[in-house]
C-alpha positions, 0 to 999 in steps of 0.5 A, a space after each residue: 255644397 256646404 253639406 247641409 241636409 236642410 236650408 231654412 229660409 225664415 227664422 220665424 216660429 214655423 222655421 224654428 220648430 222645424 229647425 229644432 226637430 230636424 237638428 234633434 233628428 240628426 239632420 245638419 241645418 242652416 237657418 237664414 233670415 233677412 231680418 237682423 234677428 230671429 223669431 219673426 213677428 214674435 220677436 220682442 225688443 227690450 225697451 226701458 226693461 220691458 219686452 216690447 212686442 215689436 210686430 204686434 201683440 202676441 198672446 199664446 193660447 191653445 186647447 191642443 195638448 200636444 202643442 202646449 206640452 211642446 212649448 213647455 219643454 222650452 219655456 215657462 209661461 206666466 198667467 196672463 189672460 187676454 181681456 181687451 177693452 174697446 174705447 168708443 168715443 171715450 166710453 169703455 166696453 169689455 170684450 168679447 161681447 159678454 154681460 159686462 158689455 151688454 150692461 155698458 151698452 143697454 143697462 141690462 143685468 141678467 142673461 135673459 135681459 141681454 138675449 131679449 135686447 139682442 133679439 130686439 136689436 136685430 129684429 129688423 134684420 132677421 129675415 135678410 140674407 147677408 151679402 157683406 160684413 155690415 149685413 152680417 153684423 146687423 143680422 147677428 147682433 143689430 145696430 147698436 152693437 155693430 156701430 159701436 164696436 164693429 163697424 169703425 174698427 173693421 173698416 179701419 182694419 181692412 181699409 174699405 167700407 164694411 159693405 165691401 168686406 165679405 160677410 165670412 169675415 164674421 160668420 158669427 159673433 161670440 156672444 157670452 152670457 156671463 161676466 167672463 172677460 177672457 177673450 179666448 176659450 182655450 184651455 191654456 193661455 199665457 206669455 213665455 216668462 222672459 218674453 218670446 225671444 226665450 222661446 225662439 232661442 231655446 228652439 234654435 239652441 245649437 242650430 246654425 243661424 245667419 241673420 241679415 241675409 236675404 235669400 232672394 239676393 242670391 237664391 241659387 247659391 243658397 239653394 246649393 247649400 243643402 239637399 232640401 230647402 224649407 221656405 217660409 216666406 210669401 208663396 207668390 214671391 217664391 215664384 216671382 209673382 209670375 201668376 199674379 200678386 197675392 193681396 195682404 193688409 199691413 200694419 205699422 207701429 208707433 212706439 214710445 217710452 212714457 215717463 209714468 208707471 201706468 198709461 191705460 191699465 190694460 195690455 190692449 185697448 181697441 179704438 173702435 171709432 173710425 175717426 181715430 186712425 189707429 185700431 189699438 194701443 198696446 201697453 206692453 208691461 201688462 203682458 208680464 205684470 211689469 212693475 217698472 217706473 216707466 212704461 211703453 205704448 204702441 199705436 197700431 195703424 193698418 194700411 195697404 200692403 206694398 213691397 216696402 212693408 210687412 204682410 200681416 193679414 191675407 185677404 182670403 177672398 175668392 180671387 186671392 184664394 183661387 190665385 193661391 191654389 195655382 201657386 200651391 199647384 206649382 209648389 207641389 209639382 215634381 219640378 219643385 217638390 223634390 228640392 223645396 218645401 213651402 210652409 208657414 203662414 206666408 207660404 200657406 196664405 193663411 192667418 195662423 195663431 201661434 199654436 196653429 203655426 207649431 201644429 202645422 210645423 210639427 205635422 211637417 216634421 212628421 211627414 218630412 223627417 222620417 223620409 230624410 232618415 230621422 
């Protein structure tokens, strides 16, 4: 044994927060990651002087004061506010659904007119009991809103007809009867000044990190390096998928540098027409109010998950959730719990925002580190 208190498998946000707290608590920590860089999916790659969100857009937002104070120990944030736009067959609509959207759809100019129009649109569906996403969307907002801004995007995102997608995916539609284009309702929002790498590097300062190492290539060797192992990868992979394979949706990205200062005038534009193969275009400089002569854009394509690509969105239907619970029972058994801790979005089989990830990591620290002598 090399004398580490904790081996952390995965240098993403969850593992980095735990590494920081464990190190500050006097524990000897080793972090390994199969990628060539730290930061997990929040990693930014510098291209033409622009911080490119390599694994999709990440906008930090939270109403959790503890989390906000925590990240501000390590980085300062700019004042970016996420205000995406939807493109449907060449026409633009503001998101989330607000008075700008309702004016663009129907020409209504007052909240009273907008409410009346939505009620009119959903009238024929009001007495139904939705059993799938399409029925749920029609029940909540009617046909125009659904077919313009929901149907195509959602079917691309999940790779199946909306009639085959569970209704809980959109339990509600966030109607906002103000002219407010801020996508999030959270009190705090922004992008770290200098990009997300600045946050990761601060969290991992003075922590031993080794990248380009796949834990599963020699897991017994790595397990022997520390008293405890925090594993932040896929929970089914940890158990060699012995009970079955959990399902995900994946993404791939096509990024290009353009010899112009501004391509679309907004950081995020969604494409809600099903005939457009990608779901959105990111223009990365707008996350940080860039003034570079060039710009970098990324088209985002959803597709089925396989062992050769990254798991992004868990498919939390009844069958997958039941399988996950079986894996979690295994992880909590005495055989594993004495040595291993499983945590993070992949180990918890949940879609976590960044603030959720940090909150969960800090909760684990509060539970785990005192027992380790912190």
